[in-house]
Phi, psi and omega in degrees: 000129179301154184301317181300320180292324178297317180297315181296320179295318179297316181295318179298323178293317180294328180292344180260002178298142179055044184296338173275097191257195184222155165234198189311136176087356182251003184204171175258176181057038184297342179298341181296336182258011174290149174303136190248005176199159184298324180297314179295318180297317181295332181272013177103347178103145172064024175294130185239005188258359178292129182223089184202218189280343191275113184290341183295336179296333180295339178290329183262328179221096183296340178290348179276354179295126186208167185300336178297340180279356185307125177060030175257134179243128180237129179232132186222146182221134180239121171276092191277198185291139178061227179267008181279136173218152179211166182205168179221154175215144180210150179213143179231147182223130178277109187287318177206183186284354179267034177054040175274083182266125176258130184241137177224146181199171180210148175230132178229156174218138179241120184273000179085188182257144181233144174278134182262142177222148176272185185293344179262005179085009179278138183290136176239194181292145175289162181213170180221179178208150179196158180218154179212145175229129179246131186231155172228133184221166180203150178222154178221147170278132175288119188309136175066024177224174175261018181259144176231135178242150181204164179208149173240148166240133186238136175250125192243136176229135183224135176229116178235106187058240181262008183259138182232150178213148177231139180215174178217145180208161176231152171246139176234136187215155177224127176245143170238123183235115179253096188299323179303329179257358187051046183254128179240130175232133185219146172227134184227132170254110187255145171061052170274104186188199184202159167286138173267316177239117181282166176294322181231266182240314188275134174284132181256163181283150174269147188285073178300140178210139173254129181232139175235138180216155176215141178209159181200144172270129182291143180290129178064009177231127184282059179225135173243124179260151181229137175226126185232140172245115181259164177048047181287349178284349183220118183285315186276077177266343178278156179215158178279120182277120180301331180289348180254015175287146180246128178248123180275182184295338180267004178085006178284134184255128175249117181282159177299132181275120178251115183248187183302316183290330175297316178295316183297313183297326184284000170266352193260142173224133178235149179203159176222146173243127175264132183057055186297335183261000185267176179286348176223126178222156181243141184231141179224145180210162177215124181254109187294320182292316178299318182297318184283317183291331182255008179292137176258125183297136177064021176214133180276110184252348180061027177297145178092348181272141176218155180205159179186183180208164176226142180228134177254123179236096183058248181262013181237136173244129178251134181230145179215145174216154177229126182239132181260130177256312173196191183295340184252355186217132174207163181226150174242137182238128181242141179214147177227130174242131183240129174275111185268007181284000000 
């Protein structure tokens, strides 16, 4: 078997590790799968096909690490739900002319302060919680092909009240870039790992996720479309919402019907970028799972919709996104990228 075929076969095998995966509530360190920058958030979340100058993309898809990221620093901050806030930072450095790009980044989340009470309802000391993951990554082009492979290794630390945990995980990714069509196809296996030190006694699962994405810039039209499939490791991500049960006059209860298309749609995210190559661009996205799970019956809440923009000012790029969850919750994401060359 030729070497290139061996590499592709090995990567395809690794992408299927832990195929029985998890989504919310089934694992620890869930912050690892949060959207990590305004551009990604504006496009609906979890976009993995961007392959350009922004080093923050390497945190989500290590195969996107490339020489254009050399000496670029990206810092991002999200004012999340309630008192929760989180942020990301990434930097890439071109080690030599053979495209030896070293990528480093970090993700942190602060859950805010909580009032403490004992089992009898008596007030105790307040407490807080926070988590951080530090990663190092690298990518290579498979010689004489349009494929790029990459990987991250992440060291994770978590503190929740008086409980602490340490873990480690890796991301593995494959990109296909067909330049004549400006077509990008990517597959990422994220968070293949384990807890090293549990919070108490039992080791918990790390939030493994498989993501597939495709994007393309339209010919002669300044629009780039994005299509993403999230949580591909688990088909049944939809659930019957008890609040949508119907009770007839005889007391018979009819549960919400979840069919094949409900499951299929809740894996999908779509987005578009207007003027993607210019100094100012506009981004729009729609997350089907977020829209359906947070939808309020008989009320238009615009859940699942996101939008944002990017502006380039000399060596600085400013990015912003706004994501709607429901009538009571939305988030703003701010980002700055600096060219240090």
